[in-house]
KEKE-3310 file (N, C-alpha, C; in steps of 0.2 Angstrom, whole numbers, plus 5000, padded with zeros to 4 digits):
npx = (4815:4807:4797:4805:4808:4796:4793:4803:4799:4788:4792:4794:4781:4775:4784:4781:4767:4767:4774:4765:4754:4760:4764:4751:4745:4754:4753:4739:4741:4749:4742:4731:4738:4748:4761:4773:4786:4785:4776:4784:4794:4787:4784:4796:4800:4792:4793:4802:4804:4792:4783:4785:4780:4767:4765:4762:4773:4773:4771:4783:4793:4790:4793:4807:4811:4807:4815:4828:4826:4824:4835:4845:4839:4841:4855:4857:4851:4859:4872:4875:4879:4891:4900:4904:4915:4931:4941:4951:4960:4969:4977:4989:4995:4998:4994:4988:4978:4972:4961:4953:4954:4948:4935:4932:4932:4921:4911:4910:4907:4895:4887:4888:4881:4868:4865:4865:4853:4843:4842:4833:4833:4836:4825:4814:4817:4815:4801:4796:4799:4791:4778:4761:4761:4773:4769:4759:4767:4774:4764:4761:4773:4773:4761:4764:4774:4767:4758:4768:4772:4759:4757:4768:4764:4753:4758:4765:4754:4747:4756:4757:4744:4742:4752:4748:4735:4739:4746:4737)
npy = (5162:5165:5155:5143:5145:5145:5131:5125:5129:5121:5108:5104:5104:5094:5083:5082:5079:5068:5059:5058:5052:5039:5035:5033:5024:5013:5011:5006:4995:4987:4986:4978:4967:4963:4961:4970:4970:4961:4968:4979:4972:4967:4979:4983:4974:4975:4981:4992:5009:5012:5005:5012:5025:5022:5018:5021:5030:5039:5053:5057:5052:5061:5073:5072:5070:5082:5092:5088:5091:5105:5109:5106:5113:5126:5127:5126:5137:5147:5145:5152:5164:5162:5161:5173:5177:5172:5168:5158:5158:5169:5167:5171:5182:5177:5168:5154:5144:5128:5116:5109:5118:5129:5124:5120:5133:5139:5131:5134:5148:5147:5140:5151:5161:5155:5154:5167:5171:5165:5174:5185:5199:5199:5191:5200:5211:5204:5202:5214:5219:5211:5215:5212:5198:5195:5198:5188:5176:5179:5178:5165:5159:5163:5157:5143:5142:5143:5132:5122:5123:5120:5107:5100:5101:5094:5081:5078:5078:5067:5056:5056:5053:5041:5033:5033:5027:5014:5009:5007)
npz = (5054:5065:5064:5065:5079:5085:5082:5089:5102:5104:5107:5120:5126:5118:5121:5135:5135:5127:5135:5146:5140:5137:5149:5155:5147:5148:5162:5162:5155:5162:5174:5169:5163:5170:5166:5162:5157:5146:5138:5134:5128:5117:5110:5106:5097:5086:5070:5071:5068:5063:5072:5083:5080:5081:5093:5111:5113:5103:5104:5111:5102:5091:5097:5099:5086:5080:5087:5083:5069:5069:5074:5064:5053:5058:5059:5045:5040:5046:5041:5028:5033:5040:5029:5026:5033:5034:5044:5047:5036:5037:5048:5060:5053:5041:5026:5029:5031:5034:5026:5036:5047:5042:5040:5053:5059:5052:5057:5070:5069:5063:5073:5082:5076:5075:5088:5091:5084:5092:5103:5113:5109:5095:5091:5094:5086:5074:5075:5076:5063:5055:5058:5059:5057:5064:5077:5078:5078:5090:5099:5097:5102:5116:5120:5118:5127:5139:5137:5138:5151:5158:5152:5158:5172:5171:5168:5180:5189:5183:5184:5198:5202:5195:5201:5214:5213:5208:5219:5228)
capx = (4818:4802:4794:4809:4808:4789:4793:4807:4795:4783:4795:4793:4774:4774:4787:4777:4761:4769:4776:4759:4750:4764:4763:4744:4744:4758:4749:4733:4743:4752:4736:4727:4741:4754:4767:4776:4792:4782:4773:4790:4797:4783:4784:4803:4801:4788:4795:4806:4802:4784:4779:4786:4776:4760:4765:4761:4778:4773:4773:4790:4797:4789:4796:4814:4812:4806:4820:4833:4825:4824:4843:4848:4837:4844:4862:4857:4849:4865:4878:4878:4882:4898:4904:4906:4921:4936:4947:4957:4964:4973:4980:4996:4997:5000:4988:4990:4973:4970:4954:4950:4954:4943:4929:4931:4930:4914:4906:4910:4903:4888:4884:4887:4875:4862:4864:4863:4847:4838:4842:4827:4833:4835:4818:4810:4818:4811:4794:4794:4800:4786:4772:4755:4763:4777:4765:4756:4772:4776:4758:4762:4778:4770:4756:4768:4777:4762:4756:4773:4771:4753:4758:4773:4760:4748:4762:4766:4748:4746:4761:4755:4738:4742:4756:4744:4730:4742:4749:4731)
capy = (5161:5164:5149:5138:5147:5142:5124:5123:5130:5116:5102:5102:5102:5087:5078:5080:5076:5061:5055:5057:5047:5033:5033:5031:5018:5007:5009:5002:4988:4984:4984:4973:4960:4961:4959:4976:4968:4958:4973:4983:4968:4967:4985:4984:4969:4976:4985:4998:5016:5012:5004:5018:5030:5020:5016:5026:5034:5043:5060:5058:5052:5067:5079:5072:5071:5089:5095:5087:5094:5112:5111:5105:5118:5132:5127:5127:5144:5151:5143:5157:5170:5160:5161:5180:5178:5166:5170:5154:5160:5174:5166:5174:5187:5174:5165:5147:5140:5122:5115:5107:5124:5133:5120:5121:5140:5140:5127:5138:5154:5145:5139:5157:5165:5152:5155:5174:5171:5163:5179:5189:5205:5197:5189:5206:5214:5201:5202:5221:5219:5207:5218:5208:5191:5194:5198:5182:5172:5181:5176:5158:5156:5164:5151:5137:5142:5141:5125:5118:5123:5116:5100:5097:5100:5088:5075:5077:5075:5060:5052:5055:5050:5034:5029:5032:5022:5008:5007:5005)
capz = (5060:5070:5063:5069:5086:5087:5082:5095:5108:5104:5108:5127:5127:5115:5126:5142:5133:5125:5141:5150:5137:5137:5156:5157:5143:5152:5169:5161:5152:5168:5178:5165:5161:5175:5162:5159:5153:5140:5133:5132:5123:5111:5107:5104:5092:5080:5065:5073:5069:5062:5078:5088:5079:5082:5100:5116:5113:5097:5106:5113:5096:5087:5100:5098:5079:5079:5090:5079:5063:5070:5075:5058:5049:5061:5056:5038:5039:5049:5037:5024:5037:5041:5023:5025:5037:5034:5049:5047:5030:5039:5055:5062:5048:5034:5023:5030:5034:5031:5025:5042:5051:5039:5041:5060:5061:5050:5061:5076:5067:5062:5080:5085:5072:5076:5095:5091:5082:5097:5108:5114:5105:5088:5090:5095:5080:5068:5076:5074:5056:5052:5059:5061:5056:5069:5083:5078:5080:5097:5103:5097:5107:5123:5121:5118:5134:5144:5136:5141:5159:5159:5151:5164:5178:5170:5168:5187:5192:5181:5188:5205:5202:5193:5206:5220:5212:5208:5226:5232)
cpx = (4813:4798:4798:4809:4801:4790:4798:4804:4790:4786:4794:4786:4772:4778:4783:4771:4762:4771:4770:4755:4754:4763:4756:4743:4748:4755:4743:4735:4746:4747:4732:4731:4746:4760:4770:4782:4790:4780:4779:4793:4794:4783:4791:4804:4797:4791:4798:4803:4794:4780:4780:4781:4768:4759:4763:4767:4778:4774:4780:4794:4796:4793:4804:4815:4812:4812:4827:4832:4826:4832:4846:4846:4840:4851:4862:4856:4855:4871:4880:4881:4889:4902:4907:4913:4925:4942:4953:4962:4970:4976:4987:4999:4999:4994:4990:4985:4972:4963:4950:4949:4948:4936:4927:4928:4923:4909:4905:4906:4896:4884:4883:4881:4869:4860:4861:4856:4841:4838:4835:4827:4833:4828:4813:4811:4814:4803:4792:4794:4794:4779:4767:4758:4768:4774:4761:4761:4774:4770:4759:4767:4776:4765:4759:4772:4773:4759:4761:4773:4765:4754:4763:4769:4756:4752:4763:4760:4746:4750:4759:4749:4738:4746:4752:4738:4733:4745:4743:4727)
cpy = (5160:5158:5143:5139:5144:5134:5122:5124:5124:5109:5100:5101:5095:5082:5077:5077:5069:5056:5053:5051:5040:5030:5030:5024:5012:5006:5005:4995:4984:4982:4978:4966:4958:4959:4965:4974:4965:4963:4977:4979:4967:4973:4986:4979:4971:4982:4992:5005:5016:5010:5009:5023:5028:5018:5022:5031:5039:5050:5061:5057:5058:5073:5078:5073:5079:5093:5094:5091:5102:5114:5110:5111:5125:5132:5129:5134:5149:5150:5149:5163:5168:5161:5168:5181:5172:5168:5165:5155:5165:5173:5168:5178:5183:5170:5157:5143:5133:5121:5113:5113:5128:5130:5121:5128:5141:5136:5131:5145:5152:5144:5146:5161:5161:5153:5163:5175:5169:5169:5183:5195:5204:5195:5195:5210:5211:5202:5209:5222:5216:5210:5213:5201:5190:5194:5191:5176:5173:5178:5168:5155:5157:5158:5145:5136:5140:5134:5120:5117:5119:5109:5096:5096:5094:5082:5073:5075:5068:5055:5050:5051:5042:5030:5028:5027:5015:5005:5004:4999)
cpz = (5066:5070:5066:5076:5089:5087:5088:5101:5109:5106:5115:5128:5124:5119:5132:5140:5131:5131:5146:5147:5138:5144:5158:5153:5146:5159:5168:5159:5158:5173:5175:5165:5166:5172:5158:5155:5146:5135:5130:5126:5116:5107:5103:5098:5086:5076:5066:5073:5068:5068:5083:5087:5080:5090:5105:5116:5107:5099:5107:5107:5092:5090:5099:5090:5077:5082:5085:5072:5064:5071:5068:5053:5052:5059:5049:5036:5041:5045:5032:5027:5039:5035:5022:5028:5037:5038:5048:5041:5032:5046:5055:5056:5041:5032:5023:5033:5030:5030:5032:5047:5049:5041:5049:5062:5058:5054:5067:5075:5066:5068:5083:5082:5074:5084:5095:5089:5087:5103:5108:5109:5098:5087:5090:5088:5074:5069:5074:5066:5052:5053:5062:5062:5062:5076:5084:5081:5087:5101:5103:5102:5114:5124:5122:5125:5139:5144:5139:5148:5161:5158:5156:5170:5177:5170:5176:5190:5189:5184:5195:5206:5201:5198:5212:5219:5211:5214:5230:5230)
residu = (MET:LEU:ILE:LEU:TRP:CYS:LEU:ARG:ARG:SER:VAL:PHE:PRO:LEU:LEU:TRP:LEU:GLY:LEU:SER:VAL:ALA:PHE:VAL:VAL:PHE:ALA:VAL:VAL:LEU:HIS:GLU:THR:GLU:SER:PHE:ASN:GLU:GLU:LEU:GLY:ARG:LEU:ALA:GLU:GLU:ASN:GLY:TRP:ALA:SER:THR:MET:LEU:SER:PRO:PHE:ALA:GLY:VAL:PHE:ILE:ALA:PHE:ALA:LEU:ARG:VAL:SER:VAL:THR:VAL:LEU:SER:PHE:VAL:ALA:ALA:TYR:PRO:LEU:SER:ARG:TRP:ASN:GLU:ALA:SER:ASP:PHE:ALA:HIS:GLY:ARG:ARG:SER:GLY:SER:ARG:TRP:ARG:LEU:TRP:SER:ASP:ARG:LEU:HIS:LEU:THR:ARG:ALA:TYR:ARG:SER:LEU:ARG:TRP:THR:TRP:ALA:VAL:ARG:GLN:ALA:ALA:ILE:GLU:ARG:LEU:GLY:HIS:LEU:GLY:ARG:PHE:PHE:ASP:ALA:CYS:GLN:VAL:THR:LEU:ARG:TRP:VAL:GLY:VAL:ALA:SER:PHE:VAL:ALA:PHE:ILE:VAL:ILE:VAL:THR:PHE:VAL:SER:ALA:SER:ALA:ALA:SER)
# end
């Protein structure tokens, strides 16, 4: 769970750094070629996902892929907990749960357990249980939080600087 939390925390620094790189690259391309639309069209036509990974948008692509992966993995990790409770089978005092209702309830329980695992209290319990390794993951998530803030500030500075230099 703490590994997934650290991966989840790394999404925003990757996103802001990826957007910064893409902004700088396209500002340079626009300055050199004066054809921003042609450059975007060229990027869109080349080999789909492979060209995106090699394009200036690679950091943004990795951030979105990481976010989706962490979400799926957190659902998979929380699903066994939802199997303990089958509330749909005992609706209104009789055993009349349809498969759809049972699946819907399991989905809601899985989301609830996943959300519960992201809470501060549960993370702190996991950190204490793991000892030195838990403190390492705690330090990683704090570091990633500050890297996220710093990368956002860097993005704002880059956008401001490049916009000001392009205007002049």
